C-alpha positions as CSV (number, residue, x, y, z in Angstrom):
1,M,71.8,100.3,59.6
2,F,71.2,103.0,62.1
3,E,71.3,106.5,60.6
4,I,71.8,109.7,62.6
5,R,69.2,112.2,61.9
6,K,70.4,115.3,60.0
7,D,68.0,117.7,61.8
8,R,69.5,118.2,65.2
9,V,66.8,120.5,66.5
10,P,65.8,119.4,70.0
11,Q,62.9,117.1,69.8
12,G,62.4,116.3,73.5
13,R,63.3,113.2,75.4
14,K,60.6,110.9,74.1
15,K,61.6,111.4,70.4
16,L,65.1,110.1,70.9
17,L,64.2,106.5,71.4
18,A,66.1,105.2,68.4
19,E,69.3,107.1,69.4
20,R,68.9,105.9,73.0
21,Q,68.4,102.3,72.0
22,H,71.5,102.4,69.6
23,Y,73.5,103.9,72.4
24,R,72.4,101.1,74.8
25,D,73.4,98.5,72.3
26,L,76.9,100.0,71.8
27,V,77.5,100.1,75.6
28,A,76.3,96.5,76.0
29,H,78.9,95.5,73.4
30,G,81.7,97.1,75.4
31,V,82.0,100.4,73.6
32,G,83.0,103.3,75.9
33,T,80.7,106.1,76.8
34,I,82.6,108.8,74.9
35,E,83.0,106.7,71.7
36,A,79.3,105.6,71.8
37,C,78.2,109.3,72.1
38,R,80.4,110.1,69.1
39,I,78.9,107.3,67.0
40,V,75.3,108.1,67.9
41,G,75.8,111.9,67.5
42,I,74.8,113.0,71.0
43,N,76.5,115.2,73.6
44,R,78.7,113.4,76.1
45,R,76.6,114.7,79.0
46,T,73.5,113.1,77.4
47,G,75.3,109.8,77.1
48,H,76.3,109.9,80.7
49,R,72.7,110.7,81.8
50,W,71.3,107.9,79.7
51,R,73.8,105.4,81.2
52,F,74.1,106.5,84.8
53,G,71.0,108.6,85.4
54,R,70.8,112.1,86.9
55,A,69.9,113.5,90.3
56,S,66.2,114.2,90.8
57,T,64.8,117.0,93.0
58,A,64.5,114.6,95.9
59,G,68.3,114.0,95.7
60,R,67.9,110.4,94.5
61,T,69.4,109.0,91.3
62,T,67.2,107.7,88.6
63,S,68.0,105.9,85.3
64,A,64.6,106.3,83.8
65,S,66.0,108.1,80.8
66,F,68.3,105.2,80.1
67,A,65.6,102.5,80.4
68,P,62.9,101.9,77.8
69,P,59.5,103.6,78.5
70,G,57.4,101.6,80.9
71,C,60.3,99.7,82.4
72,R,61.2,100.1,86.0
73,P,64.6,101.9,86.4
74,P,67.5,99.8,87.7
75,A,68.5,100.3,91.3
76,R,72.1,101.2,90.4
77,P,74.1,102.0,87.2
78,E,74.8,99.0,85.0
79,V,78.3,97.7,85.2
80,S,80.5,97.8,82.2
81,S,80.6,94.6,80.1
82,R,84.4,94.4,80.6
83,F,83.7,93.1,84.1
84,L,82.6,89.5,84.6
85,S,78.9,89.2,85.3
86,V,77.3,86.9,87.8
87,D,76.0,84.7,84.9
88,E,79.5,84.3,83.6
89,R,80.7,83.4,87.0
90,I,78.1,80.7,87.2
91,V,79.3,79.3,83.9
92,I,82.9,79.4,85.3
93,A,81.8,77.5,88.4
94,D,79.9,74.8,86.4
95,L,82.8,74.2,84.0
96,R,85.4,74.3,86.7
97,R,83.4,71.6,88.6
98,A,83.3,69.5,85.5
99,G,87.1,69.7,85.2
100,T,87.3,72.0,82.3
101,G,90.6,73.8,81.8
102,V,91.1,77.6,82.0
103,R,91.6,78.1,78.3
104,A,88.5,76.0,77.4
105,I,86.5,78.1,79.9
106,A,87.9,81.3,78.3
107,A,86.9,80.1,74.8
108,E,83.4,79.2,76.0
109,L,82.9,82.8,77.4
110,G,84.8,84.6,74.7
111,R,87.2,86.0,77.4
112,S,91.0,86.0,77.7
113,P,92.5,83.0,79.5
114,S,94.3,85.5,81.8
115,T,90.9,86.9,82.8
116,I,89.7,83.5,83.9
117,S,92.9,82.6,85.7
118,R,92.9,85.9,87.6
119,E,89.3,85.5,88.5
120,L,89.9,82.0,90.0
121,A,93.0,83.2,91.9
122,R,91.3,86.3,93.3
123,N,87.8,85.2,94.1
124,S,88.0,81.5,95.1
125,H,87.1,80.7,98.7
126,P,90.2,81.4,100.8
127,G,89.8,78.3,102.9
128,S,88.8,75.5,100.7
129,G,89.8,77.0,97.3
130,D,86.4,76.2,95.9
131,Y,85.0,78.7,93.4
132,R,81.5,79.9,94.4
133,P,80.0,82.2,91.8
134,H,77.8,84.4,94.1
135,A,80.4,84.8,96.7
136,A,82.9,85.7,93.9
137,Q,80.5,88.3,92.7
138,A,80.2,89.8,96.1
139,R,84.0,89.9,96.5
140,A,84.4,91.6,93.1
141,E,81.7,94.2,93.9
142,S,83.3,95.0,97.3
143,R,86.6,95.7,95.6
144,R,85.2,97.9,92.8
145,P,84.0,101.1,94.6
146,R,86.4,104.1,94.6
147,P,88.1,105.7,96.3
148,K,89.7,103.0,98.4
149,T,91.4,103.1,101.7
150,G,95.2,103.4,101.1
151,K,97.5,100.7,102.3
152,L,99.4,103.0,104.6
153,A,96.1,104.2,106.2
154,A,94.9,100.7,106.7
155,C,98.0,99.4,108.4
156,P,99.3,101.5,111.3
157,E,102.5,99.4,111.6
158,L,103.4,100.0,108.0
159,R,102.7,103.7,108.3
160,E,104.9,104.0,111.4
161,R,107.8,102.1,109.7
162,V,107.6,104.3,106.6
163,Q,107.5,107.5,108.6
164,G,110.4,106.4,110.7
165,M,112.6,105.7,107.7
166,L,111.6,109.0,106.1
167,V,112.8,110.8,109.2
168,E,116.1,108.9,108.7
169,R,116.3,110.5,105.2
170,C,115.7,107.3,103.3
171,S,114.1,107.7,99.8
172,P,110.7,106.0,99.1
173,E,112.4,103.6,96.8
174,Q,114.9,102.5,99.5
175,I,112.1,102.2,102.0
176,A,110.0,100.0,99.6
177,H,112.9,97.6,98.8
178,R,114.2,97.4,102.4
179,L,110.8,96.5,103.8
180,R,110.3,93.8,101.2
181,R,113.8,92.4,102.0
182,D,113.4,92.5,105.8
183,H,109.8,91.1,105.8
184,P,109.5,88.7,102.9
185,D,106.7,86.7,104.6
186,R,104.6,89.7,105.6
187,P,102.9,91.1,102.5
188,E,101.0,93.6,104.6
189,L,104.3,95.5,105.1
190,H,105.2,95.5,101.4
191,V,104.6,98.8,99.7
192,T,105.7,100.5,96.4
193,H,107.6,103.7,96.3
194,E,104.8,105.3,94.3
195,T,102.3,104.6,97.1
196,I,104.6,106.5,99.5
197,Y,104.9,109.4,97.1
198,Q,101.1,109.6,96.7
199,A,100.6,109.4,100.5
200,L,102.8,112.4,100.8
201,Y,101.7,114.5,97.8
202,V,98.1,113.6,96.9
203,Q,95.8,116.0,98.6
204,G,93.1,114.4,100.8
205,R,94.9,111.1,101.4
206,G,96.3,112.2,104.7
207,E,98.2,108.9,105.2
208,L,101.6,110.5,106.0
209,R,102.4,113.8,107.6
210,R,102.9,116.6,105.1
211,E,105.9,117.9,106.9
212,L,107.7,114.6,106.0
213,T,108.1,116.0,102.4
214,R,111.0,118.0,103.8
215,A,112.9,114.7,104.4
216,L,112.8,113.9,100.7
217,R,116.0,114.8,98.8
218,T,114.1,117.2,96.5
219,G,112.5,118.9,99.5
220,R,109.4,119.7,97.4
221,A,106.1,120.3,99.2
222,V,104.1,119.4,96.0
223,R,104.8,117.1,93.2
224,A,106.4,118.5,90.1
225,P,104.1,118.4,87.1
226,R,105.3,116.6,84.0
227,R,104.4,118.3,80.7
228,Q,103.0,115.9,78.1
229,S,104.8,115.6,74.7
230,D,101.9,117.2,72.9
231,Q,102.0,120.2,75.3
232,R,105.6,121.2,74.6
233,Q,106.2,124.9,74.3
234,A,108.0,126.3,71.3
235,R,111.8,126.3,72.0
236,F,112.7,129.3,69.9
237,T,111.0,132.5,68.9
238,T,111.6,131.7,65.2
239,P,109.6,128.5,64.2
240,M,111.6,125.3,63.8
241,V,111.5,123.2,60.6
242,M,111.3,119.6,61.8
243,I,113.3,116.7,60.4
244,S,110.1,115.2,58.9
245,E,110.2,118.0,56.3
246,R,113.8,117.3,55.3
247,P,114.1,116.5,51.6
248,A,114.3,112.8,50.6
249,E,117.7,113.3,49.0
250,A,119.1,114.1,52.5
251,C,117.5,111.1,54.1
252,D,118.9,108.5,51.7
253,R,122.4,110.1,51.5
254,A,122.2,110.2,47.8
255,Y,123.5,113.7,47.4
256,P,126.4,115.4,49.3
257,G,126.1,118.6,51.2
258,H,123.7,117.6,53.9
259,W,125.3,117.9,57.4
260,E,124.5,116.8,60.9
261,G,125.7,118.9,63.9
262,D,126.0,118.9,67.6
263,L,128.2,120.0,70.5
264,I,130.5,117.9,72.8
265,I,130.6,119.5,76.2
266,G,133.6,119.8,78.5
267,L,134.1,119.9,82.3
268,G,131.3,121.6,84.2
269,N,129.4,122.5,81.0
270,A,131.9,125.4,80.7
271,S,133.4,124.6,77.3
272,A,132.3,123.0,74.1
273,I,133.4,122.0,70.6
274,G,131.0,122.1,67.6
275,T,131.0,118.9,65.5
276,L,129.8,118.7,61.9
277,V,129.5,115.5,59.8
278,E,128.6,115.3,56.1
279,R,126.0,112.5,55.7
280,A,127.1,111.1,52.4
281,T,131.0,111.1,52.9
282,R,131.2,111.1,56.7
283,Y,133.6,114.0,56.4
284,V,134.2,115.7,59.8
285,M,134.6,119.4,60.5
286,L,135.2,120.8,64.0
287,V,134.0,124.3,65.2
288,H,136.2,126.2,67.6
289,L,134.0,127.9,70.3
290,P,136.3,130.2,72.3
291,G,135.2,129.9,75.9
292,R,131.4,130.2,75.3
293,R,128.6,128.2,73.7
294,D,125.8,130.7,73.6
295,A,123.6,131.1,70.5
296,Q,125.6,134.0,69.0
297,T,129.0,132.2,69.4
298,V,127.7,129.0,67.9
299,R,126.1,130.9,65.0
300,D,129.3,132.8,64.2
301,G,131.4,129.6,64.4
302,L,129.1,127.6,62.1
303,I,129.0,130.4,59.6
304,A,132.8,130.7,59.5
305,T,133.2,127.0,59.1
306,M,130.6,126.6,56.4
307,A,132.1,129.5,54.5
308,T,135.1,127.3,53.7
309,L,132.9,124.9,51.6
310,P,131.7,125.4,48.0
311,A,128.0,126.1,47.5
312,H,127.1,122.6,46.3
313,L,128.3,121.2,49.6
314,R,126.0,123.5,51.6
315,R,122.6,122.0,51.2
316,S,121.2,121.6,54.8
317,L,122.1,121.2,58.5
318,T,120.3,118.8,60.9
319,W,120.6,119.7,64.7
320,D,118.9,118.8,67.9
321,Q,116.8,121.2,69.8
322,G,119.6,122.7,72.0
323,V,119.4,126.3,73.0
324,E,122.6,127.0,71.2
325,M,120.7,127.0,67.9
326,A,118.3,129.8,68.9
327,R,119.7,131.9,66.0
328,H,119.3,129.3,63.4
329,H,117.4,131.6,61.1
330,E,120.4,134.0,61.0
331,F,122.7,131.1,60.2
332,S,120.4,130.0,57.3
333,M,120.3,133.6,55.9
334,A,124.1,133.9,56.0
335,T,124.8,130.5,54.5
336,G,121.7,129.6,52.5
337,M,121.4,126.3,54.4
338,P,118.1,125.4,56.0
339,V,118.3,124.0,59.5
340,Y,116.2,120.9,60.3
341,F,115.5,120.0,63.9
342,C,115.3,116.5,65.3
343,D,112.4,115.3,67.5
344,P,112.9,115.5,71.3
345,H,114.9,112.6,72.8
346,S,115.7,111.1,69.3
347,P,119.5,111.1,68.9
348,W,119.3,108.3,66.3
349,Q,118.0,110.9,63.9
350,R,121.5,112.2,63.8
351,G,123.2,108.8,63.8
352,S,126.4,109.8,61.9
353,N,127.0,112.7,64.2
354,E,126.4,110.6,67.3
355,N,128.9,108.0,66.1
356,T,131.5,110.7,65.3
357,N,131.0,112.3,68.8
358,G,131.9,108.9,70.3
359,L,135.1,108.7,68.2
360,L,136.0,112.3,69.2
361,R,136.0,111.3,72.9
362,Q,139.2,109.4,72.2
363,Y,140.8,112.9,71.7
364,F,138.6,114.9,74.0
365,P,137.8,112.8,77.0
366,K,134.6,113.5,79.0
367,G,135.2,115.7,82.0
368,S,138.2,117.5,80.4
369,D,138.5,121.2,79.7
370,L,137.9,121.7,76.0
371,S,138.8,125.4,76.0
372,V,142.5,124.6,76.0
373,H,142.4,123.2,72.4
374,T,143.3,125.7,69.7
375,P,141.7,125.9,66.2
376,E,144.9,124.2,64.9
377,D,144.4,121.3,67.4
378,L,140.8,120.8,66.1
379,T,141.9,120.9,62.5
380,A,144.5,118.2,63.2
381,V,142.0,115.9,64.9
382,A,139.5,116.3,62.1
383,A,142.1,115.6,59.5
384,Q,143.1,112.4,61.3
385,L,139.5,111.2,61.5
386,N,139.0,112.0,57.8
387,R,142.0,109.8,56.9
388,R,140.5,106.8,58.6
389,P,139.2,104.1,56.3
390,R,135.5,103.5,56.9
391,K,133.6,100.3,56.5
392,T,130.5,102.1,55.5
393,L,132.4,103.7,52.6
394,G,133.8,100.5,51.3
395,W,137.1,101.2,53.2
396,D,137.5,104.5,51.5
397,T,138.4,107.5,53.7
398,P,136.1,110.5,54.1
399,A,138.8,112.7,52.7
400,E,139.0,110.5,49.6
401,R,135.3,110.6,49.0
402,L,135.1,114.4,49.5
403,A,138.1,114.9,47.1
404,K,136.4,112.9,44.5
405,L,133.2,115.0,44.8
406,L,135.2,118.2,44.5
407,T,137.1,116.8,41.4
408,D,133.8,115.8,39.7
409,A,132.3,119.1,40.4
410,S,135.2,121.0,38.9
């Protein structure tokens, strides 16, 4: 078993033969450069130098540090083992000539059947259909170098058609589907919408005129960046407590007093109603928000609504990451209820509330002005929902379940 030396004091290039050999073995077995460097315990730059060589003073590339002492350095970097080698292609040709099936060839080489099938489809002779290993190797090597010439740059007719349709204010998706429909037998005129976007936005491609970006509906001259999920910025100044930290008693609905909340929005995002659902009983309470849904109005409405409940029914509140909860810490201080926030784009983490919001649309249709409803109207709607028998409650009503809890507590 190879052991990484504990003394990492630089020892010079000739004293790292064991590490270099272990690194070469890992790469030969398909391990990536970064992972192999981590296993051996070397810097990533060192691994790249051992694998691909480095520029000499004469401007040429040598791989002497990667090769064992005394061996002649290879003329070019070794190709990753994930690609088929010329020896494997010879085996494919021999077995194919003997009538062996694709799956049997794949088993012989330890490869996926789809790899063999794709190799035969891509690299067989275009005229006769025969598979010739050295010609297949040459075709594969010719396709491997990057960067490649884009499809729009390689086909002037395709480029002119795309530019003409962009001038007509067609979107890249419309262009791609229209060309495929109008020219089903001409694959050279088939292009994806992403290829068109890259030809417009990616610097250095130069396949489409930059001024054509003004014809896009967004009108952007550059592509809008997309923030990764692990790079999300904090939504509020006060740290959020995520739903993963919510107590187990709230998750299994064993104890009452854990609530889910959200807003239903009215016409033009100008009005809203707060909705609260108790997880154990499915009891509904509606929060009147007079004309606004900013953080202060929502905070005051929730505090006033929760003040009508006894203390043992105010255990926690689960909400999404909407800006209306920016003052969640003030709500928690006033009511003694911690607020737990759902993960982004995860409405199922508030399933009871989402279901209730769907029921409420029977009373408050989408696209209607919600500011016309008075607090009395909201109380009447909530009371009617709480009188509905629920299958999940064994056909009890939420009002009956809550009344039983209050009776037992007294």
